[in-house]
N, C-alpha and C positions, 0 to 999 in steps of 0.2 A: 199270240202276244202275252194271252195270260199266263199260259204255260211258261213260258221266258220270265216273266216276273215272277211268278212261284218259283222257280228255279233260283233266279236270283238271290230273293229274301230268304230262301232256305239255306243257299251257300253262305249268305253273309251271317245268318244267325250260327251257324256251326263255327264259322272263323272266330266269331266273337265269343263264341263258350269255351273254345279250346284255346285259345290266346294267353300265353305264359307270360307274366310278369316276374323279371327276375330282380329280385333285392340289390344286386351290385349295379343295375342299370337303369332302374326303373326311378320316373319323378315322384315327387310329393304326392302329384295328382292322379297319377297311373297308381301307386300304392295305396291312395283312398279308394280306389276304384274295387279294390279287394272287398268282398265282404268279411267283416272282423277287423279290418282296419282302419283306424280313423285318424284324425288329424294329429293327435299327439303322438301315436306310436310312426305314423309316417316320418314326422319330425325326427322322431326319435333314431328311426331306421336310417334316415337320410345322414345324420350327425354322426352314427357310429359308423358310418361307410365311409366317411370322410376320414375319419380315422386309419380306417384299413378295410380292405373288402373283406366280404364274411368269405370264409374257406369252406364252410361247409353247413348242416343243419345244425350240427352241436353247437359251432361257433357262434350262429344266428342267434339259438335259444339261449346260448351264454351270456350272450351281450345285450340281449334286449328283455328289459325289465317286463315281468309279468308273464312273458310267453313261456309255454310248456310244452312238453311233446304233444298234449291233445290238442293244443288249440294251434301248433305248428303243422299236425296232420288235417286240420280244417282248413285252413289258411292255402296249404297245397291243395289241398281237393278243389279250391276256389281257382287254382290258376298260378299261385305264387311258387317261384324257384328259386333256389340258392345255387349259383354257377350252373344253370340251366337244368339242374337236377331236383325233381320231384322229392318231397319228405319220403323218409325211406330207403331212398335210391342210394345215399352215400352213408346210412347208417350201418355198423358192421355189429354183429352179435359176438362180439370179443368177450373171452371166458379169462377170468383172472390166471396169470402164470402161476403154477404150483411150483413152491421152491422146497 
């Protein structure tokens, strides 16, 4: 019985540690649960999402005041995703076109 309880709580802790929160689907409360996202930022994310969904991390960073690459990377490690993608997954190192 003790082994079963230990296995249950271990599985439960892993499931919550890796639970992704997508900015296009999460409630304000779910966004507040991400370390580094406070109530004001949660409200801003939801308000911007009502205008139109976030298409990428670049779109998300551009529309959320005070959010940059460093904070986006930190939020992503906390489980935040944009369209199911972690930060960096949809970022492209594009070089400028030479004319």
